[in-house]
N, C-alpha and C positions, 0 to 999 in steps of 0.2 A: 424527634428533637428532645433533648434533655432540658428541663426547666433550669433557669439560671441559678435558682436557690440550691438545687441539688448538685450542681457542678462544684459547689464550694463545700460539700460534705466530704470530709476526708475519711480515710479508712479508720483512723483513730476515733473520729467522731461517731462513725457508724457503730464501732465497738462500744462506745459509751452509751449510745441509745439502746443497743441490744441489752447491755448489762442492766441498765436502769429499767427497761421494759420488763425483764425477768424479775428483778428485785421488787418492783412495785406490784407486779402481778401476784407475787407471793403474799404480799400484805393484804390482798383482797380476801384471803381465806381467814383473816383474823376477825372478820365481821359476819361470818356465815350464821344467819339467824337460826335458832332452833325450831321456830315455827312461824307461820304468818302472823301478822300483828294487826293490820288495819283492814277496814271495810273493803277497800278495792282489792287488796290481796286475796281476801276470801272469795270475792267475785271471780278473780282470775282462776283460783283453784277450782271453783265450780265450773268454769268454762272449759278447763282441761278435761274435766269429768264428762260434761254434757254441754256443748256449745249452743247457745241461743241468745242472741243479742236482745231479742224482745223480752226475755226474762232477766235481762241484765247479767247474763253469764257469758261474757262480762258486760259492763256498762257500755253504751254506745260511744264511739262508732264500732267497737268490736275488736280492735288490736289484732287483726287476723294473722299476721305473720308471727307475732310474738306468741300467740296461743298455739298457732300451728307448729312452731318449733318445739314448744313444750309438749304438745301431743305426740310428736315423733319420739321424744325421749320417754314419755309415759308408755307408749306402745312397746318400748324395749324393757319395761318392767320397773321404771322409776316412779315412785309415788308422786302424785300430782304437784304438791307444793315443791318438792325437791326438783322436779322436772323444770318448773318455772325458775326456781332459784339457780339451777345449773345454767340456764340461758342467760340470766342476769350476771352471774359471776363470769361467764365467758366474755360477755361484753365488757365487764369491768376490767378484766385482764388486758384487754386491748385498748383501753381508754388512753393510756399515756402515749403510745406510738401514734394513735390516730390524731390526737391533739397536737403532738409535736409536728407531724407532717402538715397539718392544717396551718399551724403558725408559720412554718417555713414557707409555705406557698403564699401566705399573706405578705411575706416580705420581712419577717423578723429574723434577726441574726440567730446563730446556733444557740448561744448561751441563753438568750431570752426565751427561745422556743422550748428548750429543755427545762428551764426553771419554771416557766409559766405552766407547762404541762404537769410538772411534778407538784406544784402548789395546788393546781386544780384537783389532782387525784386525791389529795389529802384534805381537801375541804371537808368538814364534818358531814355535810349532807351528801356529798358525792360518795364518800367512803362508806357511811352507814347504809345508805340506800343500795349500794352495790352488793349487799349481802342479803337482800330481801327478795320478794317476788314481784316487785313493781317493774314496769316496763321502761322507766325513765333512763336508766343507765345504759342498757344495750341500745336503746334508740339514740342516745347521745353519741355513743361510739360510732354507730353507723352513719349518722349525719356528719360527724367530723371527717370520717373517711370519705364520704361523698363530696364534701366541700373541698377537701385536699385534692381529690382526683379532678374535680371540675376546674379548680384553679390551675392545676397542672395542665389541664386540657386547653389552656390558652395557647399552648405550643405543641400539644400532643393530642391528636385526634382520638387515639385509642383510649387515653385517659379520660377524655371528654365524654365519650360514649359510656365507658364503664362508670364514670361518676354519676351520669344520669340513671343508670341501672341501680346503683347503690342508693341513690337518693329515693328512687321509687320504692326500694325495699324498706328503707328507713321510714318512709311515709306509711307503709303498710304496718309498721309497728306503732308509730305515733304520727298523726296527721300534722301536728304542729311543726314537725321537722321541715315541712315545706317552707315555712317562714324563714328558717335559717338558711336553707339551701337556695332560696330565690335569687339573692344577689350574686353568689358565686356562679349560679347557672346563667344569669344574664350576662355577667362579665365574660364568661367563657364563650357563650354563644356569639357575642359581639366580635370577639377575636376570630372565631371560626368563620363568621360571615365576611369579615375583612379578608380572610384568606380564601374566600369563595369555596369553602368546603360545605356546600349545601346538603350533600348526601349525608355527611356526618351529623349535621344539625337535625335532619329528618329522622335519622336512625335514633339519635339520642331522645328526641321528643317522643317518638313512637314507643321506644322501649320503656322509658320511664313512666309514661302515661299508662301503658298496657299493664305494667306491674301493679300500679295503684288501683286501676279499675278492676283488674282481675282479683286483687286481694279483697276489695270491699264487695265485689259481686259474690265472691265465695262466702263472705260473711253473711250476706243477705240470704243466699241459697241455703246455708247451713242453719239459718234461723227458721222460724215458722212463717216463711213467706216474705217476698220482697216488699210487699205493701206494708206488712207489719214492721219490717226492718226500718223502712223510711219513717213510719210513724214513731218508732222508738227514737230515731234521730231527732225528730221534731220535738218530742217530749223532753229529751235531754237538753236541747237548745233552750226550750222554755224554762227548764229548771235552772240552768246556768244564768240566764238573763234575769230571772226573778229572785233567785236566792244568792248565787255566788257573785254576781256582777255589781257594778257601781249603781245599777238601777234599784237595788234593794235599799230602802231607806234605813234599815236597821244594820246594814253593813258598816264596817269600819270606814271612817271618813277617808276621802281620797288622799289627803296629805299624810295621814297615818299609814295608809296602805302603801303609799309610795316609799316611805321609810322601810316598811316591812319587806317589800319586794326588791327595792333597788339597793338598800344599804344593809339591812339586818334580817335576812331571811332565816337566820338561826342566831342563837343567843351567845355569840362570842364577839361582842360589839367592838371592843377596843382593837382586837386583831383585824376585824373587818374594816374598821375605820382607817387603819394604817394601810391596808391593802387597797381600799377604794381611793384613798388619797393619792397613792402612787399611780393608780390607774388614771385619775384625773390629770395628774402631772404629765403622764404620757400623752394624753389627748391634747393638752395645751401645747406641749412641745411639738406634737405633730402638726398642729395648726400653724405654729410660728415658723417652723422650718419646712413645712409642706411635705411631711412624711406620709406616704399613703397608707402604710400598714396599720397604724393605730386608728386612723379615720375609717378605713375599710372594715376593721374589726368592729368598731362601734356601730357602723351602718348595718352590718350583718346581724348583730345580736339585739339591737335596740327594738326592732319591731316585736319580737317575741316578749321582751321584757315589758313593753307597753301594754300588749294584749293581756299578759298575765296580771298586771296591775289593775286593769279595768274590768277583767272578766272572771278571774279565778278567786277562790277563797283565800283570803290573806292568812288564815290559820294554817294553810298548807303551803305557805311560801317556800319553806325549806325544800320541798320536793319540786314544786313548779319552777323554781329558779335554777335547777341543776344545770341545764344546758347553757343558759346565758351567763352563768357565773364563770364560764370559761373566759369571757371578756374581762372580768375582774382579775382573774389569775394572770392571763397573758399580758394585759395592759399594766397590771401591777408590777410584774417582773420587768417590763420595759420601763416603767416609771422609776424603778430602783436603778436602772442603768443610767437614766437621765440625771437622777439625783446624785449618784456616786461618781459618774463619768469614768469609772474604771470597772473592769469585769470582776475584780476581786471584791469590790464594795457591793456590786449588784448581787453577786453570789452570796455574800455574807448576809445581806438584808433579806434576800429571798429565803435562805435557809432558816433564818430566825423566825420569819412568818410561818414557814412550813412546820418547823419544830414546835412552835406555840400551838398550832392547830392540832398536831399529833398528840402533844401532851394534854391539851385541854379536853380532848374527846375520849380519853382512855376509859373513863368510867362508862361512857355510852358503848364503847367497843366491847368491854367485858360484859355489860348487861345484855347486849344483843347476842353475844356468843354463848353465854352461859345460862341465861334464864329464859323461861317460857313466858310469853306475854300473858298478862292476867286474864283476858277473855278466853284464851285457849286453855289455860290451866283450869279455870273455873268450869268450863264446859266438859273438859276431860274428866274432872272430878265428878261432875253430875252424871256423866255417862257410866262411870264405874260404881257410884255409891247410891244414886237415886233408884229405888225399885222400879222395874219396868211398868208396873201398873199404877204408880203414883202420879198424880197430876204434876206437870212440870211447866212453869212459866219462865219465859226468857225475855229480857229487855230487848226492845226493838233495835237498839244500837249494836247488838250482837247477832242479829238475824242471819246475815250471810255466814258468820262463823258457825252458828248452830246448824245451818243447812249442811255444812261440810262435815261437822263433827258429830252430829246427832242423827245420823242417817236412819237409824232404826227407831227413832222416836218421832212423835208428832207434838212438839211443844206448842204452847199457846203464847202469843206475843202480847206484850203490853208496853206502853210508853210512859204512862203516869201511874204512880203507885196507888192512886185511888181506884184504878181498874182492878186491883187485887182485893177489894173489899169483900167481894162475894166468893173469893177462893176458899176452899176448905182448909182448916187448920193444918192438915197433914200434907198439903201441897208443898212443893219445893219451888224455889225461885232462884234463877240466875240473874243477878242484877249488876249494874255498872257502878254501884257504890258499895261501901263496906258496912257491916252490921256488927254490933258488939258480940252477938251470939252466933254469928255466921262463920263460915269458913272463908277467909279473906285472902285475896291474892293482890299484891300491890307492888308496883315499881315506883321507887322514890323519884321525886321531881328534881333530880340532880344530874343524871346522865343523858340518856337519849331524849328526855323531856326537852332539852335545850335545842334539839335538832328536828325530831319527828313531830308529826301532827299531834297536838295535845289532847288526845283521847285514848281510851283503852288502857289507862295506867292503873285502873282499879277494877276489880270484879269480885263477886262473892257468890256463895251458894248458901242458902238459908231456908229453913222451913217458914211457912207463913206464920205459924204460931210463935215463932221466935223473932219476927219482925216487929211485933206490937208490944 
């Protein structure tokens, strides 16, 4: 059976979606980073080189399918970071059609689905992170595809089983995808149960669960023992609870964190306010006229947003919000339809928002495409200019970067500069701040600063004698 929404997709509309999919995919190459930037990216690179979750290569729970895909490319001769980046860019290229299909299956009309998916692809966090080595964007593409298939599975058993398989794969990339896929899976399963397709239900559950279990079993076996793997999971959970979550008394207050996660995960507040306002209008209209699509969209994405607000680091909201910002985009486009009551008005308002995002983030785009991140630049400078027999100290904030880039060195780590008091004057230091007499590497707080996590924007290489 063909779902109702897809019966109304004309040949002309299919050509529009194909053309936009190709055009938007090409824009993903405008943000291909020259090197890894953040702590977690460096851990991912180390994992491609030598996988062991107990050593945080990568951090728990291990992202097994993401790293596995990159390892396949690395085995073909692609350098570790580029292998990861290739997986991310591939996911980014399919982000638009995946969200378009998801929105259609939710029940949104063609124009809203197209405009919402396009806005989402050009959100600054979605665009910039789509050129890095983080797992968020390919995981998001996979879970959107899974949800679209599951919702199509209300009337198509094959799509239902395939959706469960893709959801399992997406969970093997990021476990939080299960929160997004839960409601589509339940809705589709209820329809299958009403049709008495119990065999299909069993196949879907077994297939999806088997992929998830096999992925993380492989992660444990590839690490130094299953017992140590589970201990690392418990350690990571304790860290999140004590440091990142609302339980940390020094964390941002819950009200401020709510603004950070729900409204302003990156610093383009006026544009975000307009988009969020339109999304709220869509929800209100959905309640008034009893439209299921906006309410179902909110129900699917709200759990992840709430968990992020309570459990994750607010300083990284730009990355953690990537998946659920799809609700802002699609509901925003739907809100413009409610506001304008005409397709031309909806299209105009949506394109204004999209254009403002594209224009505003251009400095960050150029920065990511053309410049080497300061920690990487500093460590490469140290590798080339510091004599092999000279003592080398590296700030702990760059430890995973140094593990990747200083393979032939054994640097000493420090966290506080007081720890360098006993260092010899001829020792060299790679630090996270700049020095007047040091070799400094800086990204200005104007471009990607407004989107990415605010660290690693400064680094320096300096002799100990020149620090004092």
